[in-house]
N, C-alpha and C positions, 0 to 999 in steps of 0.2 A: 630738406630735413636738417634741423639744427641740433647741436650737441645738447645733451641733457645732463643736469646735475647728478651727482652721486646720490642715490637714494639711501636714507638712513635705514630703510627696511632691509637693504642688502647687508648692511653692517651689523644689524641687531643680532642675528644668529651667531656672529663671531665675537661679540663684545666680551662674553665671559672668558673666552680663551685668550683674547687680546689683553684684557686687564690682568689675567693670571700671569701672562708672560712677562709683564713688567715687574713682577715680584719673584721671578725665578731666583733660586739661590745662586750667589756669585760663583763663577768658575775661575779657579786660579789661573793666572797668566803663565805662559811658558817659563819654566825655571831653568831650563838648560837648552843647549843647542839642538838636541833631538826634538824637543817639543816645538821649538821655533821653526824647524824645517818640516814639520809634519804636513803642512798644507801645500808644500811646494810640488809634490808629486800628485798633481790633480788634473783631471780631464778639463780641456778647454771646450767652449761652446760658442757658436756664433749666431744661432737661431733666435736668441732672446732679443738682441738689439741690432743685429746686422754687423757687429764687430766682435772679435774674439775677446773672451773674458773667462775667468775661472768658473766652473760649473756651480760651485757653492755660492758664489756671489752674483750669479746671473739673476736679473730681475724677472724671473719666471720660474714655474715648476717644470723642469726640463730633464730629459734623459738622453744619454749618449750611448750608442752601441757601436762597437768597432768591428772591423773585419775579423780580427783575431777572435772575438767572442762569437761571431757568427760561425766561423769555422769550427770552433770548439763544440758548439751546439750540434753541428751537422745539419743546420737549417738550409733548405734548398729554395725556400720562397720567403718573401717578405712577411706573409701571414704568420709563419712559424715564429719569426723574430718578434713581431709586435705582440704576440701573446705573452711575452715576458715582461711587458711594461705595465706597471700598476695603473688601474683605471681604464685600460684598453681591453675591449673584448672583440674578437674577430667573429662576426656572424656572416650570413650570406643572404643576398638579395633574391627576390623571386624572379628577377630578370637575369637569366643565364647563370644564376648562382654566383654573381660577381661578389667579391669580398666586401664586407662592410666593416669599417674600423670604428666601432662604437666607443666614444670617449665620454666618460662621466654620464652615461645613461641617455644621451641624446641620440635616438635611433629613428631613422626613416628608411624606406626601402631603396632609396638611391644614395644615401649617405653623403649629401653635399655639404655637410657641416664640418667636415675635416678637410683642410687644405693640404694637398700633397704637392711637394716640390721635388724636382730632380735638379740638383745643382742650383737651387734657388729659383727655377722656372716652374710656374704652375702647370699642372696637367689637366686643369678643369676644362670640361667640355660645356658648350653652350646649350645643347639640347636638354639634358637633364640636370646640369649643374654638378655632375659627378665626375668621376675619373674614367668612366667606361670600364673596359677590361684591364686598364693599365696598372692598377694598384698592386696586383699580385706579381711583383717584379721578381726576377731571378736574383740570387744573392751573390753570384760569383764575382760580379763587377762592382760590388758595393764596398767602398772604403770605410764609410761610417754612416750612421743614421742618427739624426738629431730630432727629438720629439718634444713639442710643447704641449702640455695638457692645460687647456684654458684658452681664453681669447687672445688673438694676435693681430687683429685688424689694424691697430695703430701703426704697425710696421708693414704688414703684408696685405692689408685690404680685404677684398672679398673672400668669403668662405673660411677664413681663419676664425671659426666660430666656436667650436668646442676644442679644437686643437690644430696643430700644424706638424706635418711630417716632412722633413727634408732629407732626401736620399742623396748622398754625395758619392759620386762614382770615382773609380781609381784613376789616378794619373800615372805617368811613367815612373815616378819615384815609388809609388805604392807597389808596382809590379816588379820593377828592377830585373828585367830579363824576359824569359818566356815561361808561361805556366799553362799546363794543360789539365783538363779534368774529364773524367769519364764516370758515368753512373748508370747502373741498371737497378730496377726495383720492381715491386709488385705492380699489378694492373697494367703491365706492358709499358712501364715508364722507362724512358731512355733519355739520357742527358749527356751532352758533350760540349766542352767549352775550351777555347784557347785565347789567351791574352798575352800581349807583348808590350813591353815598355822599355824605352831606352833614351838616354840623353845623347844628343848630337851637338857638341859645342855648347852654345847658349840656348839651344832649343831642346824640347822634349816631345816625344811622340809615343802615344799609347794606342793600341788597337785591341778590339775585343769582339769575339764571335761566340755565340752560344745557341745551341739547338736543343729543344726539348719536345718530347712527344709522350702522350699517354693515351691508353685506351679507356681509362676510367674504371672505377670499382663496380663490377656488375652486381654486387650484393647490396648496393644502395637502392633497395627496391621500394617503389611506391605502390601501395595496395589499392588505392583509389584516387582518381583525379577528377577534374571538372567534367570530362566526357562521361565518366562513370555515372554522374548524377543525371545527365541527359539520357543515358541508356536506360536507367531505371524508370524514368518518367515516360519515355517514348517507345520503349520496347526494342531498342536497337542494341547491337553488341560491338560498337565501333571502338571503344576505349582500348588503349594499349596497356592499361593497368590490369593486373599487377605487372610491373616492369621497372627496370632500373632508370634512375636519373642518367641523362646523357652528359657525361663529363669528359668526353674524349677531346683531343685537340693537339695541334702542333704550334710551336712558337719558335720564331727565329729573331734573335737580337744581334745587331751589328752596330758597333760604336767606334768612333774616331775621336781622339783627344790630342790636340796639338797645342803646344805652348812655346812662346818666345818672349822673353822679358816680361812686360806687363800685359801681353796679349794672350788670350786663350780662346781656341775654337773647339767646340764640341759638336759632333753630328751623330745622331742616333736614329736608326730605323728598326722598328719592331713590327713583326708580321704575325698575326694570329690566323691560322688557316684550319678549315674544317672543324671549327669549334662546335661542340655539342651545345644544345640550347637548354640544358639542365632540365627543369620541369616543363618546358614549353612556354611560349609567350603568353598563352591563355591558361596556363596551369593544366594543360592536357598534354600527356607525354607525346613526344614527336621524335622518334629515334632516327628519322631520316633528315630532319632539319639541320641546318648548319649556318654558321656566321663566320665571315672573314673580315679582318681588319688589316689595313696597311697604313702605318703612321710614321711620320717623320718629326723629329725635333732637332733644330739647329740653333745654337746660340754662340754668339761672339762676345767676349768680355774683355774690357780694359780695366785693370785693377792696379792703381798706383797710389800707395798710401802717402807718398811724398811728391805729389804733383808740383807743388811749390811749398814754401815754408809754411808749416802749420796747416796745410790743406791737402787732403787726400780725395781721390775720386775713384769710384767704381761704377762702371756703366756696362749694361748688358742689353744687347739687341737679340731677340729670339723670334723664330718662326716655327709654328707647329701646324702640321697638316694631318688631318684625321679622315680616313675614308673607311666606311663600314657598309657591308652588304649582307643581307640575310635572306635565306630561302627556307620558309617555315610553313608548316601546316598548323594553323592555330587550333584547329580541331581535325581529327584524323579522317582518313578515307572511310566512307560508309556512315558518316555522322548525319543525323537528322536534327535540325536545330530550329528554334523559334526565331524568326527574322522579323524585325520591325520595318516600318515603311521607309526608313532611311537605309535599309540594306544591311544593318548591323544585327548581331545577335542581341535579342531583347526579350528576356523571359517574362517581363512585366507587361509590355505593350506590343506583343507580336501580332502580325497580321496574317502570317502563314507559316506552316511547317515546311521546311525546304530540305531536300535530300542533297548531300554533297558526296557523290561517289568517289571523288578524288580528294576530298577534304576541303576545309575552309582555309584558303591559302593566302598568305600575305607576305610580300617581299619588300619591307620598308628599307630605305637606304639613307644614310646620313653622311655628308661631307662637310668638314669644317676647316677653315683657315684662320690662324691666329697670328697676328703680329704684335710684338710687345717690346717696349723700351722702358728700362728702369735705370735711373741715375741716382747715385748717393754721393753727397759731398760731406766729408768729415773735417770739422774745424776744431783745432786744439789750442789756439792761441790764448784763450781765456783760462786763467788759472783755475784748476779744479773742475773744469767743465770740458766735456766732449760733445760737440754739437753735430747732429746728423740731419742734413736736409735731403729729402727724397722727392723726386718729381719724375713723372713718366706717364705712360698711357698705353692702351691696348686698342686694337681694332680686330673684331672677329666677325666672320661671316659663316652662315649655315645654309647649305643647299640640301633639300630633301627630295627623295624620289619615293613614289608609292605605286606599287604594282600588285594587283590582287584580284580575286574573283568574288568579292562581296563589297558592301558599303555603298554610299551615295554615288550616283552616276554609273553604277555597275548593275545592281539588282534592287528591287523594291519590295521583296517579300511575296510577290505574287507568283513567282516561278516555282513549280513543284520540284524541279531538279536543276542543279547548277553544277556543271562539270569543272574541270581543272583549267580551262582557258582563262588567261589573265588579261586584265585591262590596265593600261598605264594611265593613272589619273594625276601624275606629277604635274605641278604648276597649274592645276585647275581648281575650281572652287570645291572639288570633291576630295582633294588630298588631305591627309591628316595634318600637314604642316606645309607652309610655303617658305620661300627663302626669306631670311632676315639677317640684319646686321646689327652690331652693337659696337659703339665706341665709348671709351672711358679715359679720363685723365685724372691724375691725382697729385696732391701736394702734401708732404708730411714734414714734421719737425720734431726732433727728439733731443733732449738734453740729459746727458749722464753727468750728474753733479756730485762730486765728493764733498758733501757738506762738512764733514769732519773726518779724521783719519779712519774712524770705524763706521761711518754712516755714508751711504750712497742713496741719492734720490734720482730716480729716472722718471722723467715726465715726457709724454709725447702725445701728439694728436695728428690725425690724418683726415684730409678732405678728399672725397671721391665724387666725381660727377659722371653719371651714366646717361647715355642718349635716350634710353627707353623708359627710365623711371625717375630720374632726377638725381639729387645729391644726398650725401650722408656724411656725418662727421663722427669720428670715433677716437676718444681719448684713452690714455693709460696713465697710471701712477704706480710707482713701485718704490718702497722704502726698504732698504737692505741694511741691517745692523750687524756688524761683526761683534756679536755679544761677548765672545771670548775667542781665544786663538783657535779653538776647535768647535765653535758653535756660531752659526749664522742664523739670524731670524729675518723673515721677510713678510711684509704686508703689501698685498698687491690688489690693484683694481684695474679692470679693463672692460671696454665695451667693443663688441664685434657685430658684424652684419653679414648676411647672406643675401645676394640679389636674387630675384625670381629667375628661374631658368626659362628657356624658350618654350619648353613644354608647358610650363605653368602659365606663361604669358599668352601663347599663340596657338596651342593645340586646338584642333577642331575636328568635327566628324568622328569623334571618339566619345561615346556617351559616358564612359567611365573616367575620362580625364579631359575636360574641356578647359581651355585656357582663359585667362582673365587679364587683359592689358592694363587694368587699373590696380594691379597688386603693388604693395609696398615691400621693401626689404624686411627680412626678419632681423631681430636684434637680440643681443645677449649681453647682460651686465653681470659681471662676476667679481666677487671679493674673495681673496684667499689669504690664509695665514700659513706660513711654511717655516720649518726648522731643518737645518742641516747640521748634523752633529757627528764628530769623529773623536770618540774618547781615547782611542789608541791608534797606532799605525795600522792595526789589523782589523778594526771594526769601523764601519761607516754606516750611518743610518739617517734617514730623512722621514719627516712626518709633515703632512699638510692637510688642512681642512679648507673647504670651499662652500660657497653659496652662490647660486646664480638665479637670474630671472630672465626668461625668454618671452618676448612679445612678438605678435604678428606672425606666428608660425603658419606657414602655408599648408593648407589641407584641401583635398578635393571633397567638397561638401555636397550631399544629396539635396537637390533643389526641389524635391517633392514629386518630380515626374520620372525619377529614376536616373536622370542625368546628374553627373557630379562635376561641379565647377570649382576651379581653384579660388580659394578665399583666404584672407589673413584672419583665420578663425581661431587659431590656437594660442594658448599661453601656458608656459611651463615654469615650474620652480624646482630647483634641485639643490641638494646639499650632499656632502660626502666627506670621506676621509681616505687618504692614501698613505701607506707606510711601506718603506722598503729598507732592507739592511743587507750589507755584505760583510762577510767574515772570512778572513784569511787564517785558516787553522794551521798553517805551516807549509812546508814545501810540497806536501802531498795532497792537500784538500782545500778547496775554496767553496764557500756556501753563499748563496744569495736567496733572499725570500722577499715576498711582498704580499700585501693584503690591501684590498680596496673595498670600501663600502660606499654605495650611492643610493640615494632616494630621490628620484625624479618623478614629479607628479603633474598632472593636468591641474592648472590653477582653478578652473571652474568646477570640476567634478571631484577633485582630490584623488583620482584614480592614478595608480602608478603607471609609468611609461611601459607599454607592452613590449614583451620580447627581450627585456634587459635583466640580467642577474643583479640582485642587490648585493651579493657578496662574491668576491673572487679571492682565491689564494694561489700563490705560485711559489714553488720551491725548486731550486736548481743546485746541483752539486757537481763540481769538476774534480774528479779523483785521479791523481797521477799514480797509478798502481805501481808502475816501475818507471824508470826514466824514458822508456820507449812506448809504454802502453798507457793510454789515458781513457777514462770512462766518464762521460757526461750524462747525467740523469736529470730529467725534468718531470715535475708533478704539477698538474694544473687542475684546479677544482673551481667550479662555479655553482651557484645556488639555482633554485628553480626560477622560472620566468613567468610573469603574469600575462594574461591575454588582454586583447583590446576590448573595449566596450562593445557588447553585442555578440561577442564570440563566446559561445557556450561551452567550448572545450575546457577541460580542466587545465590548471597551470602546467606548463611544460617543465618536466623534470630537469634538474641539473645533472651534471656529469663530472667525472674525473678522468684524467688522461695521464698515462705514464709513458714517457719516451726515453729511449736509451741510445747513446751513440758511443761506440767503442772504436778507438783509432790507434793505429800503430804509426808513430811519427818517425822521422829520420829514415824513411824507406829508401834504400840504396844511397843514402846521403842526399837525396834530392826531393823527397816528397813524403806522402803518407797514404795509408790505406784505412778506410773507415767502413764500419758496419752499423747500420741504424735499424732500430725497430720502433715504429710509431704505434701508439695506442696498444701498448703491450698487453693490457688486460682485455683487449677486444671489446671495449665498452660500446653499448648501443647509445651513441651520442646523436642528438638531434638539435637542429636549429629551427626557429619558428617559420611556418608557412602560412599563406592565406587559408581560410576555411575550405577552399576548393580542393586542397590536398589535406585531408583531415589529420593524418598521422605525422605531419611535419616532415622536414627534409633530413634524412639520415646522412650522417657524415661517414667518412671512410672507416672501414674496419681495420684490424691489425694489418700492418704492411711492413715490408722489409726492403732495404736497399744496400748496395755496396758502392763505395765511391773511392776512386784513386785520384790523387793530385800529385803532379810532378812539377818541379821548378828547375829550369835550366839557366 
């Protein structure tokens, strides 16, 4: 696949704004030392180019959230933090209610269009192309989060499609001693963490341990599910609905971070145990089902900005091991189901009604191993240029197991009764997936060119070659103009791609999701215009508009027989606006607010993207009531969300949420005590579900927690 020229159709929606910006009234240059120093106290960001630079001049629309801000919010999960970012909405998947980070209206049930990095290493899995359960990370060990809204494939390659999230964990310097945390809250939630960081001569060592457990909110009740429909048709009473979503679970995170000179080693093990299966794999409540994950990520980095004169090197070798097992009843004990000749549930072409006294049981398992090498060379000998050469590659392998009491090779629809005895069809023609491998290598080049004292041009391109579908080329261009000492203007273009997942390529024996080895990668071309304005020391605001075109979107398409096969069938176009502002009202109060508007539509039908709010508004205030007592309040509002074509339910209502966090700092001179209430108004908030669960997924009701932090 070759690189494509920039389409004038992408630029056309932004031309009026672009032309208008050329005639902005002039802003006076700094007249005194105070004005000249205004821009010095500014957050730095590395996610835009791979090297540190001021956030206002970064060639991307980016956000940085620090550990200090996370602690002030009282946020205990990454989901809470990301809700504060304009243009980002946290929704939930039909698979275990895994979080979806929907950026600029691009939403699918697996959310593979957002690349998540931990210390620059992707967490992407081969099976679904998503992050599995990893994305809802605990916040205690986070030093900072950097987010790009918009394409990033010219730097990061695959999956940097609608955005990139890089979670940077704490090193010894961020901890500086020993810190402990304890938390108790509603729904049987308990959390404990300890972190230690210290310098030993020229070396640094940091250790982190966190355990979290929850029973889940029992009031998140589903009134009807997929089994309810079969009960009504066939006269059975097997459904567990009405009943709560199963959101129980335990999580253990252990991390080591060691550093010596230019070398850094990180090792992370996270275990998810006895995780509830949410609405159930087939959208039928399964209160006894469970999923376990045991994952490792190890990375070693050599980072020397002065390897030789005018040449720096950063090299990272990483290994990720993912192992997940599940024990689930897709349909509950006592179910009577229409079974097709292939042994699967098939309401359209069934050959017999089969009773399952122990339930329709499936225990799929996935194991993946990922090796990755990333190298970046930085060359600065050329005047006004900073060149970055990137090269590297990955090798990934997936192994699948399939143990069940239904499907091809197990039953054929002629059996009147099937009990709970299971058959292992792993590595046979009857399995849902066989073992597969993928190798990839890439080459990228980027030039950060200071064209003039107030003009920066960043140009880059990346070539990726995949063993299973071929090659792709993705360019970027960014023109950044320091329009005035307190105003920066940016014009950005980028092209991104997402490779097909193994599920989309190779799935079989699953009539609702059959793979297609002939798939092409999805592509996204985006044009953005952004402004960063700081009229005073106390006020900072940004505004950006964007337009994108997505091609070859992968969808499972009904082929007429009821079977759905993966095809490059979709095209999207989207446009939007994102605004944010911060205002320091003095020593006692800080305010921040943002608003996002997005309009993403199917190019063929002009229907809006289902499940995505068109409007979002966020307001946060940090009030220092006294020197020792601080109150953080957050208000989050989103508009209604449309349904998919063929879904006759009315649009899903929007909702508003109010969260409060009161903390007493300088406790014993060593820590703080915090009290949080989330969803203060006890709003009935819901996220979209498939029609099998007609009333959508209820979110948590009002909840409380108390947290203590100590630093020694």
